[in-house]
N, C-alpha and C positions, 0 to 999 in steps of 0.2 A: 504493499500499500503506499503511496505517495505521502510524504511527511506533511502534517497539519492535514489530512483530509479523512474524511468519514466517508462511507457507504452504507447505507441501510436497504434492504429489499424487506418488503412484509406483504402479507397478505391480511386483508381487510373485508369481514363480513358482517351483514346487518340483516335482521330478519324482523319485519314489524307486523303486528298483528292487533285485531279488534281497530283497524283505522276509520276514521270517521267521514262520511260522505253524505250528499242529500241523496234521498230516493223518493219515488212517489209510489207509495204502497199500493194505490187503488190503479194503478196502470192496467189497462186490459191483459188479460192475459194474453191473447191472439191479435194479431193485427185484424181489424173490423172496417165495413165498408162506413164512410160518413152517412151514408143515406140509409143505413141498415137502422131499423128499430124493434125493439123487441117490448115484452110485456112491463118491464121494469123502467125501461129508457136508460140503462145503463151501459150498454153498450160493450158488455162482458166485463166490467170492473167487478174487483173480487167481493168490495164491501158496499152492499146494497140490499142485505136483507132485510134490515129493520127501517134504515131510512133510504128511499129510493133518490135516484139523481144525484147521487155525491158525486163530487167532480174528484181532482187530484187530492191526493192527501200525503204532501209532502213533509218529510220529517228527518231527522239526523240519525243515520245508523250507525254501527261500529262492526260491520264484518267485512271490509277489504283488508288486504295483507300485501305486504311488500317484500323482496329479498334484494341485495344487493352485495355483488362480489367485486373486489379491488385489489389489482395487482400496484403496489406502491414503490417505486424507486425513488432514493434520495441520495442526490451527493453533495457534501457541503465541504468547500476550500475555505478552512479558516483563516483568518486574518494574519498573513505574515507576507514579508518582501513586497510591502505596500499594496496587496490587493486580497479580494477574498471572494468568494463565489458561494451561491446556493442554487441548485437545479434540482428540480424536481418532477416526476413522468408518472401519473396514474392512469391506468386503464381499468375502466370501471362499468359494468353491465347492472343496470337497475330494473327489474321485472316487478310489475305487481297492478294493482288496480287502480292506483290513485297516484298523484304527483303533486308535485310543488305548485302552490297556487291554485290547486284544483278547483274548476267553476261548472265541470261537466255533469251533470246527472248520469248515471247509467242509459244505455239505448234501452236495455231492456231490465227492468227491477226483478224479473223473475230468471234471469239467466245471468248470473254476476259473473260467472268463469267466463264468458264472452267478453268482459272487460279487461281479462287480462294480457298484458302487453309490456313494450317499453315505456317504462315511465319517464316521462318528460321532465326536466331536459335531459338525461341521461347521455351527459357528453362522454362518448365512449373514449377518447385522446384527450386527456389534458397535461400541457407542460408548460412549466414557469421556468424563469432563470432570472436571477437577482445578483448583481456584482458591483464592487465597489474597486475602483482603482486611484490609489495616490500617483500622481504624476511624478517622474524621478528627476524633478527640476529643484534646486533650491538648496538651503542649510540641510547638511546631513543626508542629503541625496546622492545620486550617481554624477548628475552634470550640474553645471551652475551652482556649484556650492560656497560662493563666496556669500561675504556678510554685506551690508548696505543696502543700496538701492535694489541689488539684484533679488535681495530676500522680499521685498514688496512685489518686484515685478515678476518674478518666474517661479516662486515658491509658494507653498501651500494651494496647489491644485488638486482637486478630486472630482473624478467623474464616476458616475453611478448610472445603473441601467436597469430598467426590467423589461423582460420579454413575457408575454401571457399568448399562448396559443391554445385553441381549443376546437374540436370537432363539431361538427354541425349537431343541433340537438333533436331529439326526438318530436315528431307532433303527428297528430291524428286527422286523418280527411274526415269531413263531415259533410252533411246536405243542409241545405238552405231551409228545408221544410220536413215534416214529418210526414212520410208516404204511409207510416202505417197505421195512421190514424188512432195511435193509442196514447198521445203525448208524450211521446218517447222524449227524454232530455237531452240525447245526444243522437240522433239520428245519422247513421253511417251509409255509405255506398257499399255496392258489390264491387270488388277488384275483378277485372276483366282481361288485364294486360300488366305490362311492366311500366311503372310509373316513372323509372329512371331511364327509359328507352325514348327517343324522339319518335317521331311518325305514325303514320294511321297505326290503330289496333283493329284486327281482323273482327273481335266480338264488338266492335262498337263503331260500324262503318259509317254512319253520318256524321260523326264528330269530326270537327276539323282540328288536326293533330298539329303542334308546334314541330318545326323542321330542327328545331335546336332545344335543348333543354339545360339547366342549371344556369340560366340567363335570369336578370330583373323581370324581364317579361313571361317568363314561362319556367321556372324553376321545377317542376315536375310535369309530366304530361297528364292533364285534367281527362284525356280521354282514355285513360286506364280504368276508369270509374264511370259507374252507371249508377242510377236508381232501381234499386231491385225491383225484380218483375211482379206483377200482380199476381194473387193468391186466385186459386182454380173458382170460379163461381162469384168472384168479388172484384168489382171492375176498378174502386177507386181504393182498393188497401193493397199494400206489398209485406212481404216478408222482411225482416231485419236483416239489414245489410250485413255481408261477412267480413268488409275491409276492418282488419284489426286497429288495435290502439298504438301509437306510436310507431307505424310502420313507416313515416316518412321521416327525413334528414332535412335539417335546413342546411342554411351556409355556414361555413366554419367562419372563425373569427382569430386575428392575429394583432396584436398590439404592441407597441414599442413607447417606453417612457424613458426619457433621460433627464439627466441633471448634471450640472456644472458648478461646483463649489470652489469658493477661491477665500483662504483665511488669510487676516492681516493680523499679525500678533502685535498689539500694540504696546501692552506692558506685559509683564510676567504672567499675571493672572487674567489678563483683559484680552480677549479675542473677538475681532469683529469678523465675521462670516458673510460674504455675498454668494448669495443662490440665483441660480437661472435654472428653473425647471420646464421641462416642453414635454407635454402629456398627447399621446398620439404623435409620437414623432413625424412618423410619415404621412400623417393626415389621411390614413385607409379607412374608407366607411367599414362599420361594423352592422352588414344588414341583418335586418330582424326576419322573423318569419315569412313567408310566403302566404298568400291567400289560402285557407285550409278547406275554403268551402268549395268543393268541387263542380257543382251543378250551377255555376254562377258566371257571368261575364266576368274575366280577371281572375279566374281561378289560377291557383299556381302561380299569380304575379307579385312581386316583392314592392313594396311603395313605401318601406320606413327603414330607419336605421336604429340601432342602438348606440347608448353614449353620446359623443361629441366629437366635433372636429378638434384638429390641432389648436391646442389652447398653451402659452407660452407666459408665464408669472416669473416675476422677481421680487426678490426679499432681501432683508437685512437682517441677521441675527447677532446681537451681541452678547458675550458671556462674561463673566465678571464674577 
């Protein structure tokens, strides 16, 4: 092992049970025609025996679960010879039925197993690197080690950097309406092709497919999704879609922050530090998730960004 360095490799696993979520307990057990009527007027909802015409009963439930597996690699170069570095890489896979900032009810309250999938954001690859380097100029350094004016001009410089790189986060394809007529909280389409491949989809010939994907106008191919077919004998109701949760991935993100410090030793115990800090050094846009509603105009397009453009700030710090 190199002097003043540490390498750590670890496996980290987590398992969550009885996780909270919202659900409609009175969602009809099977899809039903919106024109259908029965003696109770409840369209197949479970709770109607004593009080007819009960609509949705939304409540907080605690029967979701999640599991996560991660490989973590950490390399540290402790401060010596004027520089230090801390690098970390994580490969992680999170599977379950709920995710950070969960806002979707289950597609089918009576089939929670169908909600199991990649839990967003589920960044599969994560890499960060932070480093500090004291420039070798000035008193006590290799170059220009004189005193006097040189100490003020060329000594006391320090460069710092942070690099962060993440693979695309998982997200779920959705429909703009509930074709099952069950009051589904998050209706999903059928998947009939490869959403990560451009061009026509044989199972959906009437759809105009993008000629390129992973662009701002078409991050995925929306023609790979369709509204589920209607149920036999029911014209305006369809079965639940078979597209899974978290099967799509958004854009990866990379960001670099850089800072330059200059120390002025005024007295033995008095130090003035001038800082120049640049956030998002290369002004690289961090694109947000595409439109995940697959059956609308603009499906798959990206219209927003995360974070901000390049920012530069200056500061003075006096230590005494």
